[in-house]
C-alpha positions, 0 to 999 in steps of 0.5 A: 568512431564509436560502436553503437554509441559507446564512448570507448576506444575504436577497434584498430583498423584492419590493414588494406589487403593490397599492402597485406601479405598472405602470411599476415592473413593466415590464422595465428597459432593459439597463444596466451592473450597479450594485452595491447596496452602497456604492462603498467596499464594492463596491471592497473586494469587487472587490479580494477577488474579483480576489485569489481569482480569481488564487489560483484560477488558481494552484491550477488551474495547480499542482494546489494544493488550497486551501479557496477559496469556489467555486460548483459548478453541477450538474444533469441534462442539459437542465435549463437549466444552460447557459442559466443560465450564459449569462444570468449572463455576459450574452451567449451563446457557444453553450455548449449546443452543447458540453455533450454534447461536453465531459467536463471541468469549466469554471471561469467567472471572471466579472469585472464591468468597467464599461469592457468594453462588449464581452465579453473572454474569455480561456482559461488555458493548460493547466498554466500560470497564464497566460491566452491572448489575448482571444477575440472571436467567441462561436462560437470559445469553444465550439470551443476548449472542445470541442477542448481537451476532446478533446485532453486526453481522448485524452492521458489515455485517459479518457471524462471528466476532472476537470481543469478548463478555466478561462475568464475573462470581463470584461464590463460586464453580468456580476457578480463571480462564479466558477462551476464548470460540471460535465458534466450527469448522463446516464442513458445514454452517447451513441453512441461513448462507453464504457458507464460514462460516466454513472457516471464523470460522476456520480463526478467531479461528486460528487468536485468537489462534496464539499469543504465550502468549495464551494457547490452550485448544483443545477438541475432543470427545473420539469416534474420533481416533487419526489418523483421527482427522480432527481438531487436524491437524488444531491445529497442524498448529498453534502449530506444537509441541503442546508446548502450547496446552492442549488436552482434550478428552471429553465424555471419558465414551463412550469409557470405555466399549471397554477396557478389558485389561490393555494394551488396556487402557494404549495404548489409554491413551498414544495416541499411539505415535501420540502426542509425548512423552511429550504430555499427554492428559486429559480424561474427562467425564461430565453429559449427563442429560440436564434436569433441576437440581439444581446447587448443584446437577450438581456439585455432578454429576460431582464429581460422574462421576469422581469417577465412571470413576476411579472405572471402570478403576480400577475394570472392566479392567483386571489389571487396568491401569497405574495409576501412569503415567496416573492417574493425567490426568483422571477426570474433577477435575484433569483438573480444578486443572491443568488449575488453577495452570498453569494459576497462574504460567503463570500470575506470570512469565508474570508479569514483561513483562506485567509491562514493556508493560503497562509502554510503552502503558501509555507513548504512550497514554500520547503522543497521548493525548498531540497531541490531546490537541495540535490540540484542542489548535491550532483550537482556536489559528489562528495566531499560526496556520497561522505561523506554516502553513507558515513555513511548506509551506516555508520548502516544497518550499525550498526542491522543489528548492533543488530537481530541482537544483540537489539532491540525497536525498531521495534515487533515487533508491526508489523514482526516475523513469525510462523513461518508468515509467514516460511515463506510469504514466504520461499517455503519453506513446509515442510521437505523430507521432514518430514511432521509439523507442525514448530512450534518454541517461540514460533512464534506470536510476531512476531520479527525479527533475532537472535531470529528467526534463533535460532527458525529454527535451533531449528525446523531442529533440530526438523525434523531430529529429526522424520525417521526413517531411511527403510525400506530394501528387502530387495534393497538390503540384500542387495546391500550385505550380500552385497558386504561378505560377499564381501570376507571378514572379520567385521563384515558386518552393521555395515558394511552398516548403516553404509552404509545410514545414510550414504546415508540421511543424504546423501539426507534431510539435505542438502535440510534443510540447504539449506532452513535456509540459505534461511530464515536468509537471508530473516530477514537480508534482512528486516532491511534495511527495519527498519534504514531505519526505525530510521535515520529515527527514531533521532537518531544522530550518523550521521544528524546529519552525514548530511544527507537521503539519502532522496530518492536512490532509485537509491542506496537501490536500489544499497544494497539490492542490495549488501546482498542480494548480501552475504547471498546470498554468505553463504548460498552459502558456508554451504551449501558448509560444511554440505555439507562437514560432511555429506560428512565425517560420511557418509564411509566413513572416518568413525568417527561410526557407531561412537562410544560417547561420545555425550551421554547420552540424546542419541541417542534417535531422534527427540528433541531432545538438550536440551529447554531449548535454546529457551524457550517465551514465547508465551501457549500455553506455560502450556497446554502445560506437562507435555505432550510437546514437539512433534516428540518421541516419548513416553517409552515410545518413547524409546531408550537411548543408541546405543553403550551396551550395557544389562544387558538387552542383555547377558542377551540376548547370553548367551542367544544361541547364534549360528552364522555361515554361510559365506554370510550371507543377509538372511532367515536368522535370527541363530542361524544365524551360528554365533557361540557364547557363548564366541566372543562373549566372545572377540570382546569381549575380543580384538576390538582385537587381531584387527582393525584399529585403526579397528574397535576403537571398536565395529565388532565384531558383538557390540558393535553387533549387539545394541542395543535393540528395533526401533521404527522399522521394526516388525520385531516381533522382539527383536534377538539372539533366535533368531526375529530376522532379519538384515534386521530387525537391519540396519534397526535398526542403520542407524536407530541409525547414522542417529541418530548421524550426525544428532546429530553433524552437527547438534549438533557441526557445523551449528549452530555453522557456520550461526551463524558463517557468517551472523552473524559476517560481518554483525557484522564485515564488512558495512560493508566489503563494502558499502563496497567494492561501492558506493564503490570505483569511479570518480566517474562510476560512483559518480554513476550511483547519484545522477544517472540519465540526464536527472535533472539536467534533471528537477531543473532543470525541477522547480526552475523550476516551484517557483520560479514556484509560489513567486512566484505564491503569495507574490504571492497571500499579499501580496495577502491580507495587504493584504486582511486589513488592510482587514477 
């Protein structure tokens, strides 16, 4: 029968009371503990125990997480946990006085040493595997535990801490046993503690008890009924079936007086079915007298209480109790024997796995130590470091170019961005002045690099062609028109419309150009992280020669900063270039507004000139087949090419009999201008002879004044009809001029300028630009990227710590190899 699901040895059965003499039930005199196993087996266990103790000390000192078999004691405050630990030690050190004072785990390493007739206690130094001088006075032990706890909690500014205090106790009357004592569960914080202290303790204890290689020693006093045990439910959350939990009922003597019949005792000892058939709790009673007694008297009291409990169950309960079934689980001595035997078996079973884990950790520490040595060597070899850094930068730049040219590695699904994500992360959520939703083809696909760059370019085109020439007030039209009329000469309406279009283009297209540069800049900046990922995963020649540069955080920060500065400079230059293009096409000396050689159908007010410029590859492409392209007006709202006079327009011109007044007004109808049919013909035939050469390209009134019906401003009149007005005519003409300016700016200038301004330098000048900023400096400034102030000292301290860790782990490894040979 195994207790609580443990696969260890079953405690020896207690002889039947009928065959036992009264002498056999008397308390035995205190004597050094004798092992029940052979001398050879006892020696082997002692060797394993000492090896595990040293390994545990190293794990605590260096923060190693090794699957060492350990016993974790847990339970509510005042459930007798501290008394049990003192009984196992064989002496008192007033641990109860510090139970509420400590908020750190206490690792008790008990070492059975027959030569130690007085306890020798030593504490492991904080952050070291070394132990301090032995402590003789029991009261000094409690004081040291309390002071260490308070100092550490002040340092970490917390109410509790999972960092343990390690105490090694060598004594002739204690077993070879290691127990991690945890702070007792409490329902309410004591005065002066944070309100969340109970939950912090519960969380910390659960964390300590969760690793599967740890055995749980759960204490609960006998006055608590099984069905109402609060902390038993907490343990059940950690170990639902109690497969690695040993339940101990403390203060069992308080419950004895309630038993008068055998069935009552047996029912209680069986846990009334609350714990399951294979779970057998231990029942322990310990001395209650906290007065000053000698260590020998304390051990005698423990043995005496064990004997008295058995005598009461045998003699004072009618029919006794089922001693064959429950006897091995009654008494402190049975619990101590079971714990030592179970831990011994666990140590033996875990030795092969521990050996393998130690070999792995020794290799890992050796690799880490070699890396530190390499860094320290590199700090003294500037030439080698420059060479490695240059190769690293060259490799990063080559991956940048590959991403711009077109690549699908790393996975776009993970590293790419949709259009909405780009807008959100770049800080440019919308296009200035655009009120409609701009959704370019493939806006739902996750793209990066050159593909994302081209998508932003097409999105920019969509946004610009979504803007209409803004409504102009009659006052503005009047101010411009009357000023032109005052200069004399013809063409006042055309000149006024062109000026309005230029002003609108400068006001509405300039913000779009800036936003396009910002968006393209963001796309290129995002490539840095992707280039690093590609550099780590690709086994390139650069990487083979480069060595390990990942650990130089300062260098990588400087590299990222230089790259971002390079892209920012490109963005600034591109903004200046496209602004120059905008100023050129909106200059009064520009012929853009009067050009008639535009691409057919390219001048439609709000339609992209080329529908197949950017193919749609997303899942929605099939569903949208046959539908109007986004941001493109329906066919019935499209306009004829600006600058071309259709046959319908010619008919309108023939039917119009216009007269030009001496002083034009924006509200006067077109027929008041007094231009006769014959005069129109004369103007068309002899416009180039009578005006300056720069007006010959179509600046004549008759050549530009009568175009298509107005749709942007809803003038409601047919231009050239007698019911039309100069205001509506100017608005319509300015819309056509605006469309010309926009088309020339975007199709002829901006797109090619942005591509050449961003992508060409990245392909041709990126490595040179980064190299000049990072490497064209003296050695002292160059080393600042690799060696921060005090960094060498930090590396040397880290090397010293790793050397010490390697030495201790290697020593433990050799020890466990010797143990493995004897198994």
